[in-house]
C-alpha positions in Angstrom: 89.2 110.7 119.1 92.1 108.2 118.7 95.0 108.0 121.1 97.5 109.6 118.7 95.4 112.7 118.3 94.7 112.9 122.0 98.5 112.6 122.6 99.2 115.5 120.2 96.6 117.6 122.1 98.1 116.7 125.4 101.6 117.5 124.0 100.5 120.9 122.8 99.0 121.6 126.2 102.2 120.5 127.8 104.2 122.8 125.5 102.1 125.6 126.8 103.0 124.7 130.5 100.0 122.6 131.4 101.2 120.3 134.3 98.0 118.1 134.1 98.7 117.4 130.4 102.3 116.5 131.2 101.2 114.2 134.0 98.6 112.6 131.7 101.4 111.9 129.1 103.5 110.3 131.8 100.6 108.1 132.9 99.6 107.1 129.3 103.1 106.2 128.2 104.9 104.9 131.3 104.0 101.3 130.8 104.9 101.2 127.1 108.2 103.0 127.8 108.9 100.5 130.6 108.2 97.5 128.4 110.3 98.9 125.6 113.2 99.9 127.8 113.2 96.5 129.5 114.3 95.0 126.2 117.6 96.9 126.7 118.0 97.3 130.4 117.9 94.4 132.8 117.8 96.5 136.0 114.2 97.7 136.6 115.4 100.4 139.1 117.7 101.9 136.5 115.0 101.8 133.9 112.5 103.5 136.1 115.1 106.2 136.9 115.7 106.6 133.2 112.1 107.1 132.4 111.7 109.6 135.3 114.8 111.5 134.1 113.4 111.6 130.6 110.2 113.3 131.9 112.1 115.6 134.2 114.3 116.7 131.3 111.2 117.2 129.1 109.6 119.4 131.7 112.8 121.4 132.2 113.6 121.8 128.5 113.3 125.3 127.2 112.5 124.1 123.6 109.5 121.9 123.6 109.3 121.1 119.9 106.1 120.0 118.3 106.0 116.3 117.4 104.1 114.2 114.9 103.9 111.1 117.1 104.3 111.5 120.9 104.8 107.7 121.4 107.5 107.4 118.8 109.2 110.6 120.2 109.2 109.2 123.8 110.4 105.7 122.7 113.2 107.2 120.7 114.2 109.6 123.5 114.2 106.8 126.1 116.4 104.6 123.8 118.9 107.5 123.4 118.9 108.1 127.2 119.6 104.4 127.8 122.5 104.5 125.2 123.9 107.6 126.8 123.7 106.0 130.3 125.4 102.9 129.0 128.3 104.9 127.6 128.6 106.7 130.9 128.2 103.8 133.3 129.2 100.7 131.4 127.0 98.6 133.5 124.0 98.2 131.2 123.5 95.8 128.3 124.7 97.4 125.1 122.3 97.9 122.2 123.8 96.6 119.0 122.6 95.7 115.6 123.2 92.0 115.7 124.1 91.0 119.2 121.1 89.9 121.1 120.1 92.3 123.8 116.6 92.9 122.6 114.7 90.2 124.6 111.1 89.1 124.7 109.3 88.6 127.9 106.4 86.3 128.5 104.2 89.3 129.1 104.7 90.4 125.5 103.3 87.1 124.3 100.3 87.3 126.5 99.6 90.8 125.2 99.9 89.6 121.6 96.8 87.5 122.0 98.3 84.1 121.4 95.8 81.5 122.7 97.9 78.4 122.9 100.9 77.8 125.1 102.4 75.6 122.4 101.9 78.4 119.8 103.5 80.8 122.2 106.5 78.5 122.6 106.9 78.2 118.8 106.6 81.9 118.3 109.0 82.7 121.1 111.5 80.3 119.7 111.2 81.8 116.2 111.4 85.3 117.5 114.5 84.5 119.4 116.2 83.3 116.2 115.7 86.7 114.5 118.4 89.3 114.5 118.3 92.0 117.2 117.0 94.6 114.8 114.4 92.3 113.4 113.2 91.5 116.9 113.1 95.3 117.7 111.1 96.2 114.6 108.6 93.4 115.1 108.1 94.6 118.7 107.7 98.2 117.6 105.2 97.4 114.8 103.1 94.7 116.4 103.4 95.4 120.2 103.7 99.2 120.2 101.5 99.6 117.0 103.9 102.2 115.5 103.7 103.3 111.9 106.7 102.8 109.5 107.4 106.5 109.8 107.5 106.3 113.6 109.6 103.1 113.5 112.1 104.7 111.2 112.4 107.6 113.6 112.8 105.4 116.7 115.3 103.1 115.0 117.0 105.9 113.1 116.6 104.2 109.8 114.8 105.4 106.7 111.3 104.5 105.8 112.1 102.0 103.1 114.7 100.3 105.3 112.1 99.9 108.0 109.6 98.3 105.5 112.3 96.0 104.1 113.5 95.0 107.6 110.0 94.1 108.7 109.4 92.2 105.5 112.6 90.2 106.1 111.7 89.6 109.7 108.2 88.3 108.8 109.7 86.2 106.0 112.1 84.7 108.4 109.4 84.1 111.0 107.2 82.3 108.4 110.1 80.1 107.4 111.0 79.3 111.0 107.4 78.6 112.0 106.8 76.5 108.9 109.9 74.5 109.9 108.5 74.0 113.4 105.2 72.8 112.1 106.8 70.4 109.7 109.0 69.1 112.5 105.9 68.7 114.7 104.2 66.6 112.1 107.3 64.5 111.3 108.2 63.9 114.9 105.0 64.1 117.0 105.3 63.7 120.8 
């Protein structure tokens, strides 16, 4: 059985009051939530608190609605929790459409399977030149393996906008990487 179906079964058990299923959901998604949240929040302690609060609120919630994708639901919930906290405290980095707060860590590139340090450097440089929303959609699609439906839910955009945004991001990456390769051949070290 794949992870998404297992997640749905755990979610349904959780909805029926199963503490073990709830704990399993926490363990399964904590790392992904932490990586995603760290793109918006520089303070690891605050991020850990936000994830904990999210799960406490889920447990205490009277209406545990069914979901089609547990991972997308949790990522979106965490994003809104961080936004709410930012508005309340004003000490976190703001999430905006174009101003760069969505940052890439070296760990993300190790996870992506890039073999060469030089290639990692080129990819990192190209990703950093994308808009904030383009960086976020690339992360959600290729690092979190979300579907377009899940991405559109997390980013609060419609399905076609998600497809178009990813297409534009990939097109930009290709152009940026092609330019880096051309520069490398024209000006070798």
